[in-house]
N, C-alpha and C positions, 0 to 999 in steps of 0.2 A: 282607460282604455279609450286610446285614439280611433278616431272616426275618419274615415274617409269622406273627402269633399264630393266623392258621388252619391253618397248616400242618400236616399230619397228622405224627404220632411216625413212627418208622422203622418200627415192627412193622406201624401202621396202614398207611402207604403200602405196604408189601411185599404185605399182605394185599390190597389193591385191583389192586397188578399181577398177584398170582398168581389173582386170578379172570380176569384179560382174558387172561392168557398159559396157563392150564389150563383154558377154557371150549370145549366141545367140542358138535359135533353130533351127538346119540346118535342111534342106530340099533337097536343090537344088543345094548347090554350090562342091558335095564331088568332090573330085582327086581319082582317082584308087590305089595311092602309099598305099603300106603297112604301118602300126605301126609297127615300131620296136620291138620286144620283150623287150627290155629294158625300153622304154616310155610306153608301156600298165604297165610294172609291177609296175612302178612309178605311174600311174593313179588308178590301183587296190590296191596300197596301201595307196594312198590318203585316197580313199574311206572307207578301213577298219580304217582309222583312225577317222574316223566320231565319235562324241558324242553318247552314246546310253543309253536310261535310264534302270538304273540298272547294267549298262556296260553288256547289253544281248547279244549285237553283233547278232542281228538276221540276218544277210545279209548270202548270197553266190553271187557267181558270172558266170553264164554261157556264157562261149564267144562262140559266132557260128560264124563257116566260112563256113560252107557246103549251097552249093547250094539250095539242097534240101530241108533243113531244113527252109533255107531263104524264097524258094519259098510258103511253106505249110503255113509261118506267112504271106506273102504277101495274099496269099488267103483269110487269116482269116480277113485282114484290109480289103480288098477290099468288103467283104462281108457286115463288118460292115459299110465301109463307104457308101454305098449305103443305109443302113439304117439311117445314120447320115444325107443324104442331105434330107430325106421326113421330117426333123423336120423343113426345112424353107420354104418358097414359093418366088415363082415369079422370081425379080432380086436377091434377097439374096441365094435363091437357087444356079442360075446361077453363082453365086459369088464362094459360098462354093464350087461347084462344080471344078472350075477353080485353087483353093486352089491344091498346090502339100502337101501332109501333112506327107509325108515321105520317105524315103531315102534305105527301106529295101535292095534292090539288088544292089542302085549305090555304096552304102556305103562301104569300104572292111573289114568292122567289124561291126557284132551284139553283142550286150551283152544284156543280161537279168538278171538284179539285182532282187532277190528274198528276201521274208523274211520267214525265219522258223518261225512261230507262236506258235512252243511248245521250243524253243531255252530258256534256262535258266531254266526250270522246269515252274509248275502250280502257284509259288509264286515267282515273279520277285520283287525285290526292287525298289519300285517307282512305279510299275503298279499296284496296287491292286484297284487304283479307276480309272484309264483311262486305260481299255484294249488294245487301239491300239497305244499305245505310241510305241510297238514295230515297227508298221507302220508308224510311225512318225518319230521313230530312222532310219530306213532305206532310208526315202526321205532325212536325213541329208547324208546319204551315195552316194547320184544320187548327190545331190548338191556339195559336196567334189567332186567327180570325176568330173562334169562338169566345178567348176572352175579350177581346174588342168588341165585339158584340153584343155579349153581354153589358159592358158597358156604356153603350150606347142604347139598350134595352132593347134589344132585338134577340129573340128566342132562335134557337139552331138546334135541327133536330137530325141526326145522322141515320139515314137510312142504309144499313148495312145488308139488309136481308134480298138480297141480288144476285142474281148470275154474273159476275163481271165479265165474260164473255157476248153474254146476249146486251147487256148495259154498252159493252164497246161498240155492237154493232149500231145499238138504237141510236148512237151518239156519234157514230161516224167518227170513233178513232182510229189513228194509224196503228199500225201491228205492236210499234213498241213502245206506246203510250197506255198505262195501266189506270183505269178507272178509280182510284184509291179512296174518294169519299164523297158519297152523295149526299148533298145537304140541303135541307128545307130552312129557308128563312124568313123571319118576319115579326113585326111588332106582336106582342102577346097581351091579352087580359092579365095575366099576372105569371111570376116566375114561383114555381112550388117551394114550398120550406125545403122538402126531400126530394131526393130524385123518385120521380114516379116510380119507378121498378119497387124503390125501397118502400115506398108508402103503401104501394099495392100489396107487401107481402111477398113480391117473388126472391128477393134476397136485400140481406142488411149487409151494411159498411161492416169490414173486417177490422179489427182492433190494430192500429198502427203498431203497438207493443209487440205484437206477434207476428211482425213482417219485417222489423229490424235486425238484424247480425250482426256481431262484431267481428270482425277480421275476417272470419271464415261461416261458410253457411252451418247454421245449429248451434253456432257459439254466440255467448250473450252480449250485448251491449251494456257496454258498463255507465252510461246516462240512462237516466229515467226519463220516458216519454208519455 
């Protein structure tokens, strides 16, 4: 087999896969230690090098350190979290309420990654058929940042239980800018062996073999996984 000169070394490749498999959504293990400016700059640079449809680069990064801003966001979370609990019943509701689903005040830094839905103008290359590719592209920036953070020993937690309209108001976002991901960042006491929701019995990881189809939906894939 001919190997491309662009292939990573074994140790480099192992590092990439390690970051992927050991990445966690952190809520409870944050330390108070400040993230050095040069490390934060590396994380933001990694996010900024995400792929984007039509090279539109629709992301912006709001670095949130002020306590009063975070307290406002925490109040929004608590309001929505109470609503979310009502979707479950009995033991499932009690288990939901026992989960810690944010680290807004505990983490030394919050970061909102936004999507400017007007960036690139009305006709972005590759976006005519699927308008939401700007949102998809911004999600790739989130993932880049998350994996880079894991390599730096920094935990990241995505706070998704928020009313996006109220969050936009709290962060003074323009109408055309969508708050795609509200993240908590910081060094941690540990990275858990399993995702926290899996460890606490909320859900288990699905078998990959059940999710891979061959050529069309529902048809078997010939290779074993």
